[in-house]
C-alpha positions, -999 to 999 in steps of 0.1 A, spaced: -31 281 -78 -9 253 -90 -19 216 -95 2 196 -69 15 162 -79 29 140 -51 55 113 -60 75 89 -39 107 107 -29 133 79 -34 141 45 -46 127 24 -74 92 38 -70 104 73 -77 125 62 -106 97 42 -122 72 70 -117 96 94 -134 100 70 -163 62 65 -166 55 102 -168 85 107 -191 73 83 -217 41 104 -218 60 136 -225 61 150 -190 96 152 -174 98 149 -136 131 155 -119 147 162 -85 163 195 -80 189 205 -54 207 179 -33 194 144 -25 184 156 9 162 185 -2 131 166 -16 125 193 -41 114 187 -77 104 202 -110 80 194 -138 87 201 -175 64 194 -205 32 208 -189 24 242 -173 9 248 -138 20 216 -122 42 214 -90 61 183 -81 59 174 -44 83 146 -32 70 126 -2 73 91 12 48 68 -4 31 64 30 25 101 34 8 105 0 -26 90 9 -29 114 39 -20 144 18 -45 134 -9 -73 129 16 -65 163 32 -67 180 -1 -31 192 0 -23 172 -31 -44 171 -62 -27 140 -76 -4 114 -61 14 82 -69 13 55 -42 3 19 -37 -32 5 -35 -23 -11 -2 -13 22 14 -44 40 3 -68 13 15 -49 8 48 -45 45 57 -78 59 46 -111 48 60 -139 52 34 -111 58 9 -135 58 -21 -150 91 -8 -116 107 -5 -96 96 -36 -102 80 -69 -78 59 -91 -69 75 -124 -43 51 -138 -27 18 -127 10 22 -135 19 -15 -139 48 -15 -115 52 -19 -77 30 -50 -79 27 -69 -46 2 -91 -28 -10 -86 8 -13 -121 21 -19 -141 52 7 -168 59 13 -194 86 42 -217 95 48 -245 69 49 -269 99 11 -263 104 3 -292 80 -34 -292 88 -38 -254 83 -44 -246 46 -74 -222 46 -91 -195 67 -115 -221 81 -86 -241 93 -70 -210 108 -103 -202 126 -103 -237 142 -67 -235 152 -71 -200 167 -99 -212 190 -78 -242 200 -47 -221 205 -65 -197 229 -79 -226 249 -45 -242 252 -23 -212 257 -46 -188 275 -41 -160 249 -51 -153 214 -32 -164 183 -10 -134 173 -8 -121 137 20 -97 130 13 -70 105 14 -33 97 -19 -34 78 -43 -35 107 -74 -21 89 -71 -43 59 -63 -75 79 -91 -68 105 -117 -63 77 -105 -93 58 -107 -116 88 -140 -102 99 -155 -110 65 -140 -145 67 -155 -151 101 -122 -155 119 -124 -138 153 -101 -154 179 -68 -136 171 -48 -105 181 -29 -82 157 7 -74 167 22 -43 151 52 -50 129 68 -22 109 97 -42 95 110 -78 91 75 -91 96 84 -126 82 109 -130 111 83 -126 139 72 -162 138 108 -175 141 114 -150 169 82 -162 187 66 -128 188 37 -140 165 22 -172 153 12 -159 118 18 -129 96 0 -107 71 24 -88 48 32 -77 13 50 -101 -9 60 -101 -46 80 -133 -52 73 -153 -20 110 -160 -15 113 -143 19 82 -163 31 98 -196 20 131 -187 36 113 -182 69 94 -214 65 60 -198 59 32 -206 35 3 -186 22 -32 -199 30 -51 -211 -1 -76 -183 4 -52 -159 21 -49 -132 -6 -61 -100 11 -53 -75 -16 -34 -72 -49 -16 -39 -49 4 -18 -74 15 17 -79 -14 39 -90 -20 75 -99 -48 88 -76 -68 120 -77 -80 137 -46 -117 142 -43 -112 169 -16 -85 192 -31 -100 225 -44 -100 229 -82 -103 264 -95 -106 273 -132 -69 270 -143 -63 240 -122 -93 222 -136 -80 229 -171 -46 216 -162 -61 184 -147 -80 178 -179 -49 183 -200 -28 161 -178 -54 134 -178 -56 135 -216 -18 133 -219 -15 104 -195 -45 84 -206 
């Protein structure tokens, strides 16, 4: 057996992950062409590098096909129900930071909190005949957050890209999305609710709780953990 490490396959997440491991004496690199998604590991024995999209890594960890993987907190908690039973965080990597937030139009001057949103949602349905729409790709996290806050009169609208533009395009009245600087929100005349922080996310090294670990793999994991700690 070989310990399988999943890493984002492209972009800044891949580059920063390679750098993070490199400063700890473990060299990760792509092999072959840019289209092959193949990789190699130097500096430690018995570890295979698997290049995947960040969104695929939670699923592979949960299924036990990866022993370790680097991906965002937001993706793990969104994609995996009962995620604590399937994976555990080993190290926060201090990059890829972003907040999952709930935002409404700046023109809604009387809506500053979740309580305000709850009141507006009820009035919206009474006036328009349908529920207030919130555009997001984080359905599980947003639904749980709003349930805990007591907000019920809304409908989630799936958005896989350009979520901030859905309000301007009149396909949603509010959004829940990842933001790092807030500039895109401001450019689209949106504001974050005062208590609208759903989750603080960053790139994290996760260990699968379901992947089988035989003797050599267990020893490799212990050595890797010692090196990275």
